[in-house]
LODO-853778 format. One line per 4 residues: number of its first residue (from 1); their letters; for each residue x negated, y negated, z of N, C-alpha, C. Coordinates in pm, 1 decimal. Example, Ala and Ser with C-alpha at 12.3 -4.5 7.8 and 13.67 -1.06 7.14 Angstrom:
2
1 = as = -1319.0/569.0/780.0/-1230.0/450.0/780.0/-1320.0/330.0/780.0 | -1285.0/225.0/708.0/-1367.0/106.0/714.0/-1290.0/-3.0/787.0
//
This chain:
277
1 = mtaa = 3237.7/19660.3/5822.1/3373.2/19606.2/5824.2/3379.1/19475.8/5744.6 | 3477.5/19464.7/5658.6/3496.8/19342.4/5581.1/3586.3/19246.0/5658.3 | 3596.7/19122.4/5610.9/3683.8/19023.7/5674.4/3829.9/19068.2/5666.7 | 3869.0/19124.1/5553.5/4006.8/19170.8/5538.4/4036.5/19284.7/5635.5
5 = elya = 3940.7/19373.9/5656.0/3959.5/19484.8/5750.2/3970.5/19434.0/5893.7 | 3889.0/19333.4/5927.6/3897.3/19277.1/6061.9/4032.8/19211.0/6083.6 | 4081.0/19136.4/5986.2/4210.6/19071.5/6004.6/4322.7/19174.4/6016.2 | 4314.4/19283.1/5940.0/4414.9/19389.6/5951.6/4414.6/19447.4/6093.4
9 = llei = 4297.1/19458.7/6153.5/4286.0/19505.7/6290.9/4347.6/19404.2/6387.3 | 4320.7/19276.5/6365.2/4375.4/19171.5/6450.5/4528.8/19170.4/6447.8 | 4585.5/19203.7/6333.5/4731.5/19200.9/6322.1/4800.4/19304.6/6409.2 | 4726.1/19403.2/6459.7/4784.7/19499.5/6553.0/4831.5/19427.0/6679.3
13 = elpg = 4748.3/19334.9/6728.7/4781.9/19258.3/6848.0/4845.6/19123.5/6814.7 | 4812.0/19071.0/6698.0/4858.8/18937.5/6659.2/4936.5/18947.5/6528.3 | 5056.6/19007.2/6532.1/5133.1/19025.4/6409.0/5168.5/18893.3/6341.9 | 5149.1/18889.0/6211.7/5172.5/18765.9/6137.6/5315.2/18716.9/6142.8
17 = deam = 5412.2/18807.6/6163.8/5552.0/18763.3/6165.6/5590.2/18693.3/6296.4 | 5496.0/18685.3/6392.3/5520.5/18609.1/6514.2/5475.1/18463.6/6500.4 | 5410.3/18430.2/6389.9/5358.0/18294.8/6370.3/5470.4/18196.3/6342.2 | 5443.9/18069.5/6369.1/5537.2/17964.3/6332.5/5544.5/17954.4/6180.7
21 = asdr = 5659.6/17912.5/6132.1/5677.0/17897.8/5987.6/5575.7/17798.7/5932.4 | 5524.8/17825.3/5815.7/5429.6/17742.1/5741.3/5290.3/17739.5/5802.5 | 5261.7/17827.6/5898.9/5126.7/17835.4/5953.0/5034.0/17894.6/5847.2 | 4904.6/17878.7/5866.8/4804.2/17930.6/5772.9/4719.7/18034.2/5845.4
25 = lgvq = 4739.1/18159.5/5808.8/4676.2/18271.1/5878.7/4593.8/18355.8/5783.9 | 4505.5/18437.0/5843.2/4433.6/18537.0/5765.4/4296.3/18491.1/5721.3 | 4242.9/18560.8/5620.5/4109.1/18532.0/5569.4/4115.4/18404.5/5486.0 | 4042.2/18302.4/5527.5/4042.6/18175.2/5455.6/3917.7/18156.4/5370.9
29 = vepp = 3806.9/18213.8/5414.2/3682.5/18209.8/5336.5/3620.4/18348.8/5343.6 | 3587.1/18406.0/5229.1/3523.8/18538.7/5225.7/3418.7/18541.8/5115.0 | 3293.2/18518.8/5150.9/3187.2/18527.8/5049.9/3181.6/18668.7/4989.6 | 3135.7/18681.4/4865.7/3131.5/18811.5/4799.2/3047.4/18914.1/4875.0
33 = slvi = 3098.1/19037.4/4879.4/3024.4/19153.0/4933.3/2984.3/19135.8/5080.0 | 3060.9/19059.1/5154.8/3024.4/19035.7/5294.9/3062.8/19154.2/5382.6 | 2968.7/19199.6/5463.1/2992.8/19300.4/5566.7/2964.4/19234.2/5700.1 | 3061.6/19235.8/5789.3/3049.0/19163.0/5916.2/2942.5/19226.8/6005.3
37 = sgil = 2853.2/19141.7/6054.8/2748.3/19188.1/6146.2/2761.4/19125.5/6284.3 | 2837.3/19017.8/6296.9/2858.9/18950.9/6424.6/2972.5/18852.1/6412.6 | 3048.7/18835.3/6521.4/3169.1/18751.8/6519.8/3156.6/18639.1/6620.2 | 3191.1/18517.7/6576.6/3197.8/18401.2/6665.2/3342.8/18354.2/6669.1
41 = tcle = 3397.4/18335.8/6789.0/3532.7/18281.9/6801.3/3524.3/18134.0/6837.9 | 3619.1/18055.4/6787.6/3616.1/17911.3/6815.4/3756.7/17854.3/6812.3 | 3769.3/17732.6/6863.0/3896.9/17662.4/6856.4/3920.9/17610.7/6716.0 | 3816.3/17555.0/6654.7/3824.8/17505.1/6517.3/3684.8/17500.3/6458.2
45 = vtda = 3677.7/17504.9/6327.3/3549.2/17508.4/6258.0/3499.4/17366.5/6233.0 | 3377.7/17340.1/6279.4/3310.4/17212.9/6254.6/3167.9/17244.4/6210.0 | 3093.9/17140.8/6174.3/2953.6/17161.3/6137.1/2875.6/17223.1/6253.2 | 2904.3/17177.2/6375.8/2833.3/17229.8/6492.3/2866.4/17376.6/6516.6
49 = vlde = 2989.3/17417.3/6488.6/3026.9/17558.3/6503.9/2954.9/17643.4/6400.3 | 2943.0/17593.8/6278.0/2867.6/17666.5/6175.7/2720.4/17675.9/6214.3 | 2664.7/17569.4/6271.7/2527.4/17575.4/6323.7/2514.4/17687.7/6425.7 | 2610.2/17692.9/6517.3/2607.2/17793.5/6623.4/2617.4/17934.5/6565.6
53 = aeqr = 2706.0/17953.3/6466.4/2719.9/18085.3/6405.2/2588.1/18130.9/6344.1 | 2520.5/18041.1/6274.2/2392.3/18075.9/6213.3/2287.0/18107.0/6319.5 | 2283.5/18026.7/6425.1/2184.9/18046.9/6531.4/2206.3/18178.3/6605.3 | 2331.6/18220.2/6618.0/2363.2/18342.7/6692.0/2370.8/18465.0/6601.3
57 = gcnc = 2347.9/18447.2/6473.4/2351.3/18559.9/6381.1/2490.5/18613.8/6355.7 | 2592.2/18527.5/6361.8/2731.4/18567.5/6337.8/2771.2/18528.0/6195.4 | 2810.2/18624.7/6115.1/2849.6/18592.8/5977.5/3000.5/18597.5/5957.2 | 3075.8/18596.7/6068.6/3222.4/18586.2/6062.0/3269.8/18498.2/6176.4
61 = ivtf = 3348.5/18397.8/6143.7/3408.5/18309.7/6243.5/3557.8/18336.5/6248.1 | 3607.4/18368.4/6367.9/3752.5/18379.2/6387.3/3795.4/18251.8/6459.2 | 3869.9/18168.9/6390.2/3908.9/18038.6/6441.7/4056.1/18036.4/6479.7 | 4088.5/17959.1/6582.3/4227.4/17939.7/6623.5/4295.8/17843.2/6526.6
65 = hpli = 4248.0/17720.5/6519.4/4304.3/17624.7/6424.0/4255.1/17659.6/6283.4 | 4345.3/17672.9/6187.7/4301.6/17702.3/6050.7/4209.0/17593.2/5997.9 | 4103.1/17633.2/5929.5/4018.0/17533.9/5863.0/4093.3/17474.5/5745.1 | 4157.5/17559.1/5666.9/4234.6/17514.7/5550.6/4382.5/17518.9/5587.5
69 = fspl = 4445.0/17402.5/5596.7/4587.1/17397.5/5629.2/4666.2/17337.5/5513.3 | 4628.7/17217.8/5471.6/4692.1/17157.1/5354.5/4623.6/17207.9/5228.7 | 4694.3/17205.4/5115.0/4630.8/17250.1/4990.4/4503.0/17172.2/4961.0 | 4397.2/17243.1/4924.2/4270.8/17177.7/4891.4/4278.8/17117.1/4751.2
73 = eslr = 4262.5/16986.9/4743.4/4263.8/16920.6/4613.4/4123.1/16901.7/4558.6 | 4024.6/16910.7/4648.0/3885.7/16897.4/4605.6/3795.9/16952.3/4715.6 | 3670.7/16981.0/4679.0/3568.9/17021.2/4775.4/3455.5/16920.2/4766.0 | 3450.1/16830.4/4866.1/3351.6/16723.0/4860.7/3282.6/16710.4/4997.0
77 = pfdr = 3157.2/16670.3/4999.0/3078.8/16673.9/5122.0/3120.1/16575.8/5230.8 | 3193.7/16468.0/5196.3/3230.5/16371.2/5299.7/3355.7/16413.6/5376.6 | 3423.9/16518.6/5331.8/3543.6/16569.8/5398.7/3505.6/16692.7/5480.7 | 3543.9/16696.1/5610.1/3503.3/16807.7/5696.5/3547.1/16942.4/5641.0
81 = vgrc = 3672.1/16952.1/5596.6/3722.5/17080.5/5549.9/3645.1/17127.6/5426.5 | 3635.6/17041.8/5326.6/3562.6/17079.1/5206.1/3417.6/17112.2/5234.0 | 3354.3/17030.0/5317.2/3213.3/17051.1/5351.4/3192.6/17185.5/5422.0 | 3280.3/17217.2/5517.7/3265.4/17342.0/5592.6/3296.2/17464.4/5507.1
85 = vmra = 3392.2/17452.6/5416.3/3420.6/17564.0/5324.6/3299.2/17592.1/5237.1 | 3243.3/17487.0/5177.3/3125.6/17505.7/5090.7/3008.3/17562.1/5169.2 | 2988.4/17511.5/5289.6/2875.3/17558.4/5369.9/2894.3/17703.9/5412.3 | 3016.6/17741.8/5449.2/3042.6/17880.1/5488.8/3011.5/17976.1/5373.2
89 = issh = 3052.2/17937.9/5252.5/3026.0/18023.3/5135.9/2876.5/18034.3/5110.1 | 2807.9/17920.3/5110.8/2664.6/17921.2/5080.9/2583.9/17989.6/5191.7 | 2636.5/17987.2/5316.1/2567.6/18052.2/5428.0/2613.2/18195.9/5448.1 | 2703.0/18242.4/5360.7/2753.7/18379.7/5364.9/2824.3/18408.0/5497.7
93 = iaii = 2917.6/18317.8/5533.2/2995.8/18330.8/5656.0/3144.0/18335.4/5620.9 | 3213.5/18437.4/5670.1/3358.2/18448.3/5650.1/3430.8/18369.2/5758.3 | 3551.2/18321.6/5726.2/3633.9/18248.7/5822.6/3774.6/18308.1/5822.6 | 3822.3/18343.8/5941.9/3955.7/18402.2/5959.8/4033.5/18315.1/6058.0
97 = svht = 4160.4/18287.4/6027.7/4244.8/18205.6/6115.0/4354.4/18290.9/6179.4 | 4380.1/18265.4/6310.8/4489.4/18336.9/6379.2/4599.2/18241.9/6429.5 | 4564.0/18130.4/6483.3/4651.1/18020.8/6526.6/4773.3/18065.5/6607.2 | 4896.7/18039.1/6558.0/5014.0/18056.4/6642.9/5045.6/18202.2/6673.5
101 = tlda = 4979.4/18297.3/6609.3/4996.1/18436.6/6651.6/4930.8/18457.7/6788.6 | 4823.3/18383.0/6818.1/4763.2/18390.1/6951.6/4849.9/18315.5/7052.0 | 4913.6/18207.5/7010.0/5008.6/18137.5/7097.2/5120.0/18231.9/7141.4 | 5167.8/18314.5/7050.0/5282.8/18399.9/7077.8/5247.2/18525.1/7157.2
105 = hpeg = 5118.7/18557.0/7168.2/5075.7/18679.8/7235.9/5098.2/18667.1/7386.9 | 5145.9/18774.4/7453.3/5173.5/18765.6/7597.5/5049.8/18741.3/7683.8 | 4929.7/18763.6/7629.2/4807.0/18733.5/7702.9/4722.8/18630.2/7627.6 | 4789.4/18549.5/7546.2/4719.4/18456.4/7459.3/4704.4/18317.0/7516.3
109 = tnaa = 4716.8/18219.1/7428.6/4688.9/18079.2/7461.2/4765.0/18029.2/7583.2 | 4895.7/18051.2/7584.1/4978.3/17996.0/7691.3/4960.2/18070.3/7823.2 | 4942.2/18202.8/7816.1/4921.4/18280.5/7938.4/4791.8/18239.9/8007.0 | 4685.7/18219.2/7928.7/4557.4/18178.4/7986.1/4567.0/18039.0/8047.4
113 = laht = 4639.7/17950.0/7981.9/4659.1/17815.6/8036.0/4737.7/17821.6/8166.0 | 4842.4/17902.2/8168.8/4922.3/17917.0/8290.6/4835.5/17965.7/8406.3 | 4747.9/18061.6/8378.8/4657.8/18113.8/8482.2/4567.4/18001.7/8536.0 | 4513.8/17921.3/8444.8/4426.9/17809.9/8485.3/4500.1/17712.1/8576.6
117 = lgik = 4627.8/17691.8/8551.0/4705.7/17593.9/8626.4/4776.9/17655.0/8747.2 | 4756.2/17783.9/8772.1/4819.6/17846.9/8887.5/4968.4/17867.9/8870.8 | 5012.0/17887.4/8745.9/5153.4/17911.2/8716.1/5171.9/18059.0/8684.2 | 5262.7/18125.7/8752.2/5290.2/18267.0/8726.4/5397.0/18278.5/8618.4
121 = perp = 5360.5/18331.3/8500.0/5459.0/18342.3/8391.9/5574.7/18434.8/8428.3 | 5695.6/18392.9/8389.9/5814.0/18475.9/8410.5/5873.5/18525.3/8278.8 | 5869.2/18436.3/8176.8/5926.6/18474.0/8046.9/5878.2/18375.1/7942.4 | 5885.2/18411.4/7812.9/5854.3/18313.5/7708.1/5960.7/18203.0/7706.0
125 = llps = 5919.2/18082.3/7671.7/6016.0/17974.1/7655.6/6110.8/18006.2/7541.1 | 6055.4/18051.3/7429.2/6135.2/18099.2/7315.8/6090.6/18241.2/7285.6 | 6166.5/18341.4/7327.1/6125.2/18481.1/7306.6/6111.2/18515.5/7159.1 | 6031.9/18620.0/7131.9/6012.2/18667.3/6994.2/6144.5/18700.7/6929.1
129 = prgr = 6170.0/18648.0/6808.6/6293.5/18684.4/6737.8/6292.6/18830.3/6692.4 | 6175.6/18893.5/6696.9/6164.7/19035.2/6660.1/6178.9/19127.3/6780.7 | 6197.4/19070.7/6897.3/6221.4/19150.1/7016.6/6098.6/19213.8/7078.6 | 5978.1/19171.9/7037.8/5857.0/19227.8/7099.3/5846.1/19178.1/7243.7
133 = lgyg = 5830.7/19270.8/7335.9/5830.2/19239.1/7477.7/5714.3/19146.3/7513.0 | 5746.7/19032.9/7574.1/5645.5/18938.7/7619.7/5598.5/18839.6/7514.7 | 5623.4/18866.8/7385.7/5581.6/18776.6/7280.3/5680.4/18660.0/7269.6 | 5630.0/18546.1/7226.0/5716.6/18430.7/7205.8/5637.4/18301.7/7219.2
137 = igiv = 5704.5/18191.4/7197.4/5640.3/18060.7/7203.7/5657.7/18000.6/7342.5 | 5548.0/17955.6/7401.3/5552.2/17890.4/7531.2/5579.0/17986.2/7645.8 | 5581.4/17930.6/7766.0/5600.9/18009.1/7887.5/5688.8/17930.3/7983.7 | 5772.7/18001.1/8055.9/5840.9/17945.7/8172.5/5789.6/18024.3/8292.3
141 = grla = 5740.4/17953.1/8393.4/5684.4/18020.6/8508.9/5698.1/17936.9/8634.0 | 5639.4/17985.9/8742.9/5653.1/17917.8/8871.7/5518.8/17900.0/8940.1 | 5508.5/17790.8/9012.9/5394.2/17768.7/9100.1/5407.8/17858.4/9222.8 | 5295.5/17893.6/9284.2/5300.8/17974.2/9406.2/5376.0/17900.6/9515.9
145 = eamp = 5359.2/17769.2/9521.0/5432.4/17685.4/9614.7/5476.8/17558.0/9543.6 | 5598.8/17517.3/9570.1/5648.1/17392.2/9511.4/5562.5/17276.2/9559.8 | 5548.6/17175.0/9475.1/5468.1/17058.7/9512.3/5529.4/16931.9/9454.3 | 5501.1/16817.4/9516.5/5548.9/16690.5/9460.2/5492.2/16669.4/9319.9
149 = ladl = 5565.3/16597.5/9237.2/5520.0/16570.1/9101.1/5381.9/16504.8/9101.8 | 5358.5/16414.0/9194.6/5229.3/16344.8/9201.1/5115.5/16443.9/9221.4 | 5138.1/16544.3/9306.5/5034.4/16645.2/9330.8/5013.3/16732.9/9208.0 | 5122.2/16764.2/9137.6/5110.5/16843.5/9015.0/5026.0/16769.7/8911.6
153 = vrmv = 5052.0/16641.4/8893.3/4976.6/16561.9/8796.1/4828.3/16562.0/8831.3 | 4797.5/16540.8/8958.9/4656.8/16541.1/9001.8/4592.0/16677.7/8977.8 | 4663.3/16783.7/9013.3/4609.2/16919.1/8998.3/4580.7/16950.8/8852.3 | 4674.8/16918.4/8765.1/4656.0/16944.2/8622.5/4537.9/16864.8/8568.7
157 = aerl = 4527.8/16737.8/8607.2/4417.0/16653.8/8562.3/4283.3/16711.6/8605.9 | 4275.8/16758.6/8729.7/4150.2/16813.6/8781.5/4112.7/16944.3/8712.7 | 4209.2/17034.6/8695.3/4178.3/17167.0/8640.3/4147.9/17163.0/8491.5 | 4205.1/17066.6/8420.8/4178.7/17056.4/8277.0/4074.5/16950.4/8245.2
161 = gtav = 4034.4/16872.7/8345.2/3930.7/16772.7/8324.5/3972.5/16660.8/8233.2 | 4090.4/16607.4/8255.9/4141.1/16504.7/8165.5/4234.2/16410.1/8239.8 | 4271.1/16300.1/8174.7/4375.9/16211.8/8224.9/4510.7/16265.0/8175.8 | 4613.9/16245.6/8254.2/4746.9/16297.5/8221.4/4845.3/16182.8/8203.6
165 = rysv = 4913.7/16180.9/8090.9/5026.0/16089.9/8069.5/5151.7/16164.9/8110.6 | 5243.5/16096.6/8179.4/5361.8/16169.4/8226.6/5480.1/16075.4/8244.6 | 5598.4/16135.5/8247.5/5719.9/16063.6/8283.9/5792.7/16146.1/8389.5 | 5882.2/16081.0/8461.5/5948.6/16142.2/8576.2/6082.1/16203.4/8534.0
169 = gtrd = 6113.8/16318.4/8592.0/6239.9/16384.6/8561.1/6344.9/16360.8/8667.3 | 6412.2/16468.2/8708.5/6521.2/16454.6/8805.9/6479.7/16497.0/8945.7 | 6362.3/16558.6/8960.0/6322.1/16610.4/9090.6/6182.4/16561.9/9127.0 | 6165.7/16526.8/9253.5/6033.3/16491.0/9303.5/5948.6/16615.6/9325.5
173 = tiec = 6012.6/16725.6/9365.0/5940.5/16848.9/9394.8/5949.5/16943.6/9276.2 | 5833.4/16994.7/9234.7/5824.3/17077.9/9114.0/5787.6/17220.4/9151.6 | 5863.3/17316.0/9099.7/5831.2/17458.2/9119.1/5834.0/17534.5/8987.4 | 5942.6/17520.6/8912.5/5956.6/17590.4/8783.8/5902.0/17501.1/8672.3
177 = ialv = 5812.3/17558.4/8590.5/5744.4/17479.8/8486.9/5752.3/17550.6/8352.1 | 5783.9/17473.5/8248.3/5773.3/17520.9/8110.2/5646.4/17461.4/8051.9 | 5574.8/17539.7/7973.1/5455.0/17484.3/7908.5/5439.3/17540.9/7768.5 | 5388.0/17456.4/7680.9/5351.2/17495.6/7544.9/5216.4/17431.9/7516.8
181 = agsg = 5112.7/17512.4/7502.4/4979.6/17459.4/7474.3/4977.3/17395.3/7336.2 | 4910.4/17280.1/7325.3/4900.9/17211.2/7197.2/5020.3/17122.1/7172.1 | 5054.9/17104.4/7045.5/5161.3/17010.6/7006.9/5298.6/17074.5/7026.6 | 5352.3/17060.9/7147.2/5478.1/17128.5/7178.1/5594.6/17036.7/7205.9
185 = asfl = 5582.1/16909.5/7171.8/5689.5/16815.2/7202.9/5821.5/16852.0/7135.9 | 5815.6/16921.5/7023.7/5938.8/16960.8/6953.5/6019.2/17063.4/7033.0 | 5959.1/17119.2/7139.2/6028.3/17218.1/7221.3/6086.2/17155.8/7348.7 | 6096.6/17023.4/7352.5/6148.7/16955.0/7470.7/6288.5/17003.5/7507.2
189 = daai = 6377.7/17013.7/7409.0/6515.0/17056.8/7438.3/6516.6/17197.0/7498.3 | 6432.0/17286.1/7446.5/6424.7/17422.3/7500.6/6374.9/17419.9/7644.2 | 6280.2/17330.7/7672.9/6228.0/17319.1/7809.2/6336.7/17271.6/7904.5 | 6415.1/17173.6/7861.3/6524.8/17122.8/7944.4/6628.4/17233.2/7967.5
193 = esga = 6664.3/17303.7/7861.1/6764.5/17410.7/7871.1/6716.0/17527.2/7956.0 | 6585.6/17543.8/7969.9/6531.3/17654.3/8048.9/6553.6/17634.9/8197.9 | 6586.5/17511.7/8238.3/6605.3/17482.2/8379.1/6477.5/17445.8/8451.3 | 6368.4/17430.6/8378.0/6240.5/17396.0/8439.7/6244.6/17256.0/8499.7
197 = dafi = 6164.0/17237.4/8605.2/6152.8/17105.4/8667.7/6057.9/17014.4/8590.8 | 5961.9/17074.6/8518.7/5861.1/16997.7/8445.6/5823.8/17071.6/8318.1 | 5778.2/16995.3/8219.1/5733.5/17050.6/8090.9/5594.7/16995.9/8063.6 | 5497.6/17086.3/8044.3/5359.8/17049.0/8017.8/5324.7/17083.1/7874.4
201 = tadv = 5279.3/16983.2/7796.9/5240.3/17005.4/7658.8/5146.3/16892.5/7617.2 | 5132.3/16868.6/7485.7/5039.7/16766.1/7437.5/5096.1/16696.3/7314.0 | 5026.5/16588.6/7273.7/5061.8/16511.3/7154.7/5203.4/16455.1/7162.7 | 5241.0/16407.8/7281.3/5376.4/16356.1/7304.0/5384.8/16209.8/7260.7
205 = kyht = 5485.5/16176.4/7181.4/5507.5/16039.1/7137.9/5582.3/15960.0/7246.8 | 5566.7/15831.0/7241.0/5628.1/15740.3/7338.5/5778.8/15764.2/7350.6 | 5848.2/15774.9/7238.1/5993.3/15789.5/7241.8/6036.0/15926.2/7293.6 | 5947.6/16025.2/7285.4/5978.3/16155.4/7344.0/5977.4/16146.2/7495.7
209 = fhra = 5886.9/16065.5/7551.2/5889.8/16041.3/7695.4/6023.2/15978.7/7735.4 | 6073.6/15886.9/7654.0/6204.4/15825.8/7682.1/6313.8/15932.2/7682.4 | 6309.7/16024.7/7587.2/6412.3/16130.1/7578.7/6408.4/16219.8/7701.2 | 6287.9/16244.9/7751.7/6273.1/16336.1/7865.6/6310.3/16270.5/7997.6
213 = aghi = 6286.3/16139.5/8009.3/6305.6/16068.9/8135.9/6447.1/16089.6/8190.1 | 6455.3/16129.4/8317.5/6585.1/16153.1/8378.6/6638.8/16292.7/8353.9 | 6568.7/16372.2/8273.8/6609.9/16510.5/8247.7/6507.5/16611.1/8299.6 | 6378.2/16584.3/8272.3/6271.5/16676.3/8308.0/6141.2/16596.9/8315.7
217 = alld = 6056.7/16628.3/8412.5/5924.9/16564.7/8416.6/5844.7/16614.3/8296.1 | 5778.1/16522.9/8227.1/5705.0/16557.1/8105.4/5560.3/16514.3/8120.7 | 5468.0/16610.4/8105.1/5325.1/16583.9/8121.2/5254.2/16609.9/7989.3 | 5175.0/16513.6/7943.3/5090.8/16528.5/7824.2/4946.1/16534.2/7872.0
221 = tghf = 4883.0/16650.0/7856.8/4748.7/16670.8/7912.1/4639.1/16669.9/7806.6 | 4674.5/16645.0/7680.6/4575.0/16643.8/7573.3/4567.2/16776.7/7500.9 | 4558.5/16771.8/7369.6/4562.2/16891.9/7286.5/4440.5/16981.6/7312.6 | 4321.6/16927.3/7297.3/4201.4/17007.6/7318.0/4195.8/17062.1/7459.7
225 = emeq = 4230.3/16978.3/7556.5/4220.5/17019.1/7696.4/4307.9/17140.0/7726.6 | 4424.1/17149.2/7663.1/4513.0/17263.3/7685.7/4460.9/17390.7/7619.4 | 4378.9/17374.4/7515.8/4336.5/17490.6/7437.6/4186.6/17518.3/7445.8 | 4116.5/17451.5/7535.6/3971.4/17465.8/7543.2/3928.3/17607.5/7580.6
229 = hvpr = 4018.3/17684.7/7640.6/3987.2/17822.2/7680.9/4004.1/17923.1/7566.4 | 4054.7/17881.1/7452.5/4089.1/17972.6/7343.8/3971.2/18057.0/7293.7 | 3851.0/18000.8/7271.6/3741.7/18087.0/7222.8/3716.4/18207.9/7312.4 | 3721.1/18187.4/7444.2/3699.4/18298.6/7537.7/3812.9/18400.6/7529.2
233 = vlaq = 3938.2/18354.2/7529.6/4053.7/18443.7/7522.5/4050.5/18525.6/7393.6 | 4018.7/18460.5/7283.2/4014.5/18527.4/7153.9/3900.9/18628.9/7148.0 | 3785.9/18594.6/7203.2/3672.6/18688.0/7205.3/3707.3/18811.5/7286.0 | 3772.0/18794.9/7399.7/3809.9/18909.4/7483.1/3909.1/18999.5/7411.7
237 = lier = 4005.1/18940.0/7342.2/4104.2/19019.3/7268.7/4036.9/19100.2/7158.1 | 3945.8/19037.3/7083.6/3876.8/19107.8/6974.7/3788.9/19219.6/7029.9 | 3719.6/19193.6/7139.9/3635.4/19296.9/7201.3/3718.3/19418.8/7239.9 | 3837.1/19397.9/7297.0/3924.8/19508.8/7335.1/3968.9/19587.4/7212.2
241 = llar = 4005.8/19516.9/7106.9/4050.0/19583.6/6984.0/3938.4/19667.6/6922.1 | 3819.0/19609.8/6914.6/3706.2/19681.1/6855.6/3672.4/19805.2/6937.7 | 3670.1/19791.3/7070.4/3637.7/19904.4/7157.9/3741.9/20015.4/7144.0 | 3868.1/19976.5/7132.7/3977.0/20073.5/7121.3/3962.3/20157.2/6994.0
245 = hgir = 3902.3/20098.5/6891.4/3886.3/20168.0/6763.5/3743.1/20216.0/6740.6 | 3663.1/20211.6/6845.0/3527.6/20265.0/6836.0/3435.6/20187.6/6743.9 | 3460.9/20057.5/6729.2/3379.4/19974.1/6639.7/3282.7/19891.4/6724.0 | 3156.0/19897.7/6690.8/3054.9/19824.7/6768.1/3009.5/19701.3/6690.0
249 = lgvt = 3054.5/19586.7/6738.5/3016.8/19458.2/6678.3/3003.5/19356.4/6790.6 | 2904.4/19270.9/6782.5/2889.5/19165.7/6881.8/2992.9/19057.3/6861.7 | 3055.6/19013.0/6971.6/3155.1/18906.1/6966.7/3113.0/18798.5/7065.8 | 3103.7/18674.3/7018.1/3058.2/18562.6/7101.0/3161.2/18450.8/7097.8
253 = assv = 3194.4/18397.1/7214.8/3282.9/18280.4/7222.1/3200.9/18153.6/7203.7 | 3243.9/18067.3/7114.3/3171.7/17942.7/7089.0/3164.7/17857.1/7215.2 | 3051.2/17792.4/7233.5/3033.7/17700.1/7346.4/3038.6/17554.7/7300.9 | 3071.6/17532.3/7174.1/3074.6/17396.8/7118.5/3203.7/17325.4/7157.0
257 = rtsp = 3192.1/17204.4/7208.5/3310.6/17120.5/7231.6/3346.9/17054.9/7099.7 | 3457.0/17096.8/7040.7/3489.9/17054.4/6905.1/3576.5/16929.5/6897.9 | 3632.7/16885.7/7009.6/3723.1/16771.0/7005.5/3648.1/16642.4/6969.8 | 3701.5/16564.1/6875.5/3641.7/16433.9/6845.1/3691.7/16325.1/6938.9
261 = vhve = 3785.7/16361.5/7028.4/3849.2/16264.3/7117.6/3774.3/16260.4/7250.5 | 3743.9/16139.8/7297.6/3679.7/16121.8/7427.9/3781.3/16059.8/7523.4 | 3788.7/16116.1/7643.2/3882.6/16067.6/7744.6/3804.8/16027.9/7868.2 | 3824.9/15905.4/7913.3/3762.1/15861.0/8038.1/3857.5/15891.0/8152.1
265 = vpla = 3814.6/15976.6/8243.8/3898.4/16015.9/8356.1/3867.0/15927.4/8475.8 | 3963.2/15849.6/8526.5/3937.2/15763.5/8642.6/3896.2/15845.7/8764.0 | 3811.0/15789.2/8848.8/3769.2/15858.9/8969.4/3885.7/15876.7/9066.0 | 3973.9/15780.5/9068.9/4091.5/15790.0/9155.3/4210.6/15734.0/9080.4
269 = ieie = 4321.3/15807.1/9082.9/4440.7/15764.5/9011.4/4554.0/15747.5/9111.4 | 4614.6/15629.5/9113.8/4731.2/15608.8/9197.4/4853.0/15655.7/9119.7 | 4922.7/15754.6/9172.4/5037.0/15811.2/9103.8/5162.2/15791.6/9187.4 | 5262.8/15733.1/9129.5/5389.8/15712.0/9200.2/5487.9/15818.5/9156.5
273 = sstt = 5547.0/15886.6/9250.6/5649.0/15987.8/9221.5/5783.1/15937.9/9269.9 | 5878.3/15928.6/9177.4/6010.0/15881.6/9216.8/6116.2/15951.0/9133.1 | 6233.7/15965.2/9186.2/6343.8/16028.9/9117.0/6421.2/15926.3/9036.2 | 6450.2/15961.1/8911.6/6533.7/15874.7/8829.6/6671.7/15934.3/8817.3
277 = s = 6766.9/15853.0/8794.9/6903.0/15903.6/8782.1/6945.7/15900.0/8637.7
//
């Protein structure tokens, strides 16, 4: 199987027309005459991920975050993208990107995050414009039992292993939650319109917290922390696809922590929950 053939197979479950506009999908690096012998899934390609691929005998990496996003103006060793592209070619490793097509999948990035947080999905925050059942950006769902905002913040921090930045909405008790894994602050208005009590996402700017205050509780849990489960989810999806088509290839989820960001989580956090008008 070639890299192009594998991506064509992936598009059965992860159709390219479900991706966000201007995303970078598909085969990004394909050394000449490459035949895939093993697949490694990862959140993003780094030197450590390439080390892991070589150690595990995987000559194809399926990455969530595209390695090449902006136009390449040069390939130089001091730049991570250029360095990893050159190394992948010289090491005879293909790289395929899926990104927001996995976000849009009904069992993809957001569904797995919802499961981790104990949120039962009810519908996509923004349903597929193509009408595919269950596909879309983000999730609106419910907790098994309503809880105070303070308890929600603690629970999210514990389950994702991170500190949580948040602002208070209109309700102390939270049951209905909208979430978008990764950089989802641009979907704040959709979260408010959904009727959710809280919106969980990442990469939230200070002024976005101001916009949310008094309308919806807004939690920023960190980009990597929301997507750390992606290698496993992606590996499981690929394994199902390969088995369905009678293709025998080893698929391994990367165990490398790729985030360059370090977060110190306090042992105890005093959280005040109050209603704003």
